[in-house]
Biotite code that builds the C-alpha atoms (Angstrom):
import biotite.structure as struc

atoms = struc.array([
    struc.Atom([-0.154, -0.107, -0.036], chain_id="A", res_id=1, res_name="UNK", atom_name="CA", element="C"),
    struc.Atom([1.558, 3.542, -0.927], chain_id="A", res_id=2, res_name="UNK", atom_name="CA", element="C"),
    struc.Atom([1.945, 6.165, 1.614], chain_id="A", res_id=3, res_name="UNK", atom_name="CA", element="C"),
    struc.Atom([1.797, 9.818, 0.912], chain_id="A", res_id=4, res_name="UNK", atom_name="CA", element="C"),
    struc.Atom([4.285, 12.277, 2.147], chain_id="A", res_id=5, res_name="UNK", atom_name="CA", element="C"),
    struc.Atom([2.355, 15.635, 2.465], chain_id="A", res_id=6, res_name="UNK", atom_name="CA", element="C"),
    struc.Atom([3.566, 18.725, 3.681], chain_id="A", res_id=7, res_name="UNK", atom_name="CA", element="C"),
    struc.Atom([2.562, 20.344, 7.204], chain_id="A", res_id=8, res_name="UNK", atom_name="CA", element="C"),
    struc.Atom([3.228, 23.695, 6.322], chain_id="A", res_id=9, res_name="UNK", atom_name="CA", element="C"),
    struc.Atom([3.729, 26.447, 3.987], chain_id="A", res_id=10, res_name="UNK", atom_name="CA", element="C"),
    struc.Atom([7.551, 26.329, 3.128], chain_id="A", res_id=11, res_name="UNK", atom_name="CA", element="C"),
    struc.Atom([10.407, 26.336, 0.700], chain_id="A", res_id=12, res_name="UNK", atom_name="CA", element="C"),
    struc.Atom([11.930, 23.249, -0.352], chain_id="A", res_id=13, res_name="UNK", atom_name="CA", element="C"),
    struc.Atom([15.690, 23.903, 0.752], chain_id="A", res_id=14, res_name="UNK", atom_name="CA", element="C"),
    struc.Atom([16.871, 20.338, -0.310], chain_id="A", res_id=15, res_name="UNK", atom_name="CA", element="C"),
    struc.Atom([16.123, 17.039, -1.818], chain_id="A", res_id=16, res_name="UNK", atom_name="CA", element="C"),
    struc.Atom([17.768, 14.289, -0.019], chain_id="A", res_id=17, res_name="UNK", atom_name="CA", element="C"),
    struc.Atom([15.758, 11.318, -1.732], chain_id="A", res_id=18, res_name="UNK", atom_name="CA", element="C"),
    struc.Atom([15.321, 10.506, -5.194], chain_id="A", res_id=19, res_name="UNK", atom_name="CA", element="C"),
    struc.Atom([12.636, 8.362, -6.954], chain_id="A", res_id=20, res_name="UNK", atom_name="CA", element="C"),
    struc.Atom([14.083, 4.334, -6.278], chain_id="A", res_id=21, res_name="UNK", atom_name="CA", element="C"),
    struc.Atom([15.661, 4.562, -3.376], chain_id="A", res_id=22, res_name="UNK", atom_name="CA", element="C"),
    struc.Atom([15.029, 2.532, -0.741], chain_id="A", res_id=23, res_name="UNK", atom_name="CA", element="C"),
    struc.Atom([14.266, 4.177, 3.029], chain_id="A", res_id=24, res_name="UNK", atom_name="CA", element="C"),
    struc.Atom([13.622, 3.066, 6.240], chain_id="A", res_id=25, res_name="UNK", atom_name="CA", element="C"),
    struc.Atom([11.192, 4.591, 8.855], chain_id="A", res_id=26, res_name="UNK", atom_name="CA", element="C"),
    struc.Atom([12.801, 8.212, 9.834], chain_id="A", res_id=27, res_name="UNK", atom_name="CA", element="C"),
    struc.Atom([15.003, 8.846, 6.827], chain_id="A", res_id=28, res_name="UNK", atom_name="CA", element="C"),
    struc.Atom([14.745, 12.185, 5.776], chain_id="A", res_id=29, res_name="UNK", atom_name="CA", element="C"),
    struc.Atom([13.440, 12.947, 2.286], chain_id="A", res_id=30, res_name="UNK", atom_name="CA", element="C"),
    struc.Atom([13.515, 16.232, 1.448], chain_id="A", res_id=31, res_name="UNK", atom_name="CA", element="C"),
    struc.Atom([14.439, 19.305, 4.059], chain_id="A", res_id=32, res_name="UNK", atom_name="CA", element="C"),
    struc.Atom([12.037, 22.360, 3.942], chain_id="A", res_id=33, res_name="UNK", atom_name="CA", element="C"),
    struc.Atom([13.084, 25.886, 5.254], chain_id="A", res_id=34, res_name="UNK", atom_name="CA", element="C"),
    struc.Atom([10.506, 28.027, 6.874], chain_id="A", res_id=35, res_name="UNK", atom_name="CA", element="C"),
    struc.Atom([11.204, 31.541, 8.752], chain_id="A", res_id=36, res_name="UNK", atom_name="CA", element="C"),
    struc.Atom([14.545, 30.929, 8.602], chain_id="A", res_id=37, res_name="UNK", atom_name="CA", element="C"),
    struc.Atom([14.232, 27.353, 10.351], chain_id="A", res_id=38, res_name="UNK", atom_name="CA", element="C"),
    struc.Atom([15.336, 23.622, 8.482], chain_id="A", res_id=39, res_name="UNK", atom_name="CA", element="C"),
    struc.Atom([12.472, 21.086, 8.729], chain_id="A", res_id=40, res_name="UNK", atom_name="CA", element="C"),
    struc.Atom([13.052, 18.024, 7.980], chain_id="A", res_id=41, res_name="UNK", atom_name="CA", element="C"),
    struc.Atom([10.176, 15.389, 6.381], chain_id="A", res_id=42, res_name="UNK", atom_name="CA", element="C"),
    struc.Atom([10.622, 12.139, 7.285], chain_id="A", res_id=43, res_name="UNK", atom_name="CA", element="C"),
    struc.Atom([9.423, 8.681, 5.847], chain_id="A", res_id=44, res_name="UNK", atom_name="CA", element="C"),
    struc.Atom([7.107, 7.226, 8.204], chain_id="A", res_id=45, res_name="UNK", atom_name="CA", element="C"),
    struc.Atom([7.672, 4.144, 7.158], chain_id="A", res_id=46, res_name="UNK", atom_name="CA", element="C"),
    struc.Atom([9.881, 2.014, 5.200], chain_id="A", res_id=47, res_name="UNK", atom_name="CA", element="C"),
    struc.Atom([9.774, 0.838, 1.354], chain_id="A", res_id=48, res_name="UNK", atom_name="CA", element="C"),
    struc.Atom([10.603, 2.335, -1.925], chain_id="A", res_id=49, res_name="UNK", atom_name="CA", element="C"),
    struc.Atom([10.227, 5.802, -3.051], chain_id="A", res_id=50, res_name="UNK", atom_name="CA", element="C"),
    struc.Atom([7.791, 5.670, -5.878], chain_id="A", res_id=51, res_name="UNK", atom_name="CA", element="C"),
    struc.Atom([7.619, 9.674, -6.559], chain_id="A", res_id=52, res_name="UNK", atom_name="CA", element="C"),
    struc.Atom([9.163, 12.691, -5.493], chain_id="A", res_id=53, res_name="UNK", atom_name="CA", element="C"),
    struc.Atom([6.685, 15.620, -5.986], chain_id="A", res_id=54, res_name="UNK", atom_name="CA", element="C"),
    struc.Atom([8.999, 18.925, -5.404], chain_id="A", res_id=55, res_name="UNK", atom_name="CA", element="C"),
    struc.Atom([11.963, 20.193, -6.482], chain_id="A", res_id=56, res_name="UNK", atom_name="CA", element="C"),
    struc.Atom([14.440, 22.238, -4.879], chain_id="A", res_id=57, res_name="UNK", atom_name="CA", element="C"),
    struc.Atom([13.239, 25.638, -4.663], chain_id="A", res_id=58, res_name="UNK", atom_name="CA", element="C"),
    struc.Atom([9.654, 25.155, -5.013], chain_id="A", res_id=59, res_name="UNK", atom_name="CA", element="C"),
    struc.Atom([7.005, 26.436, -2.664], chain_id="A", res_id=60, res_name="UNK", atom_name="CA", element="C"),
    struc.Atom([4.647, 23.966, -0.943], chain_id="A", res_id=61, res_name="UNK", atom_name="CA", element="C"),
    struc.Atom([1.482, 24.902, 0.765], chain_id="A", res_id=62, res_name="UNK", atom_name="CA", element="C"),
    struc.Atom([-0.059, 22.694, 3.668], chain_id="A", res_id=63, res_name="UNK", atom_name="CA", element="C"),
    struc.Atom([-1.081, 19.416, 2.304], chain_id="A", res_id=64, res_name="UNK", atom_name="CA", element="C"),
    struc.Atom([0.492, 19.291, -0.781], chain_id="A", res_id=65, res_name="UNK", atom_name="CA", element="C"),
    struc.Atom([2.102, 16.215, -1.883], chain_id="A", res_id=66, res_name="UNK", atom_name="CA", element="C"),
    struc.Atom([5.919, 15.870, -1.158], chain_id="A", res_id=67, res_name="UNK", atom_name="CA", element="C"),
    struc.Atom([6.245, 12.117, -1.569], chain_id="A", res_id=68, res_name="UNK", atom_name="CA", element="C"),
    struc.Atom([4.748, 8.703, -2.279], chain_id="A", res_id=69, res_name="UNK", atom_name="CA", element="C"),
    struc.Atom([6.739, 5.764, -0.739], chain_id="A", res_id=70, res_name="UNK", atom_name="CA", element="C"),
    struc.Atom([5.374, 1.902, -1.629], chain_id="A", res_id=71, res_name="UNK", atom_name="CA", element="C"),
])
């Protein structure tokens, strides 16, 4: 079953750490968001393979926007 990782706040995508096809474990950092000069890591909530990364460095995400899909 696919797990969707979504943004919890409005932020800039500062750094993309994972790539589509990568195998990740629970707690691995997928991307790092920046908001109000704070860096916020977006973590995998479970293990699996990154099927889709829906953001690129420099993008602005809104609360609820899709960041990644892990299967």
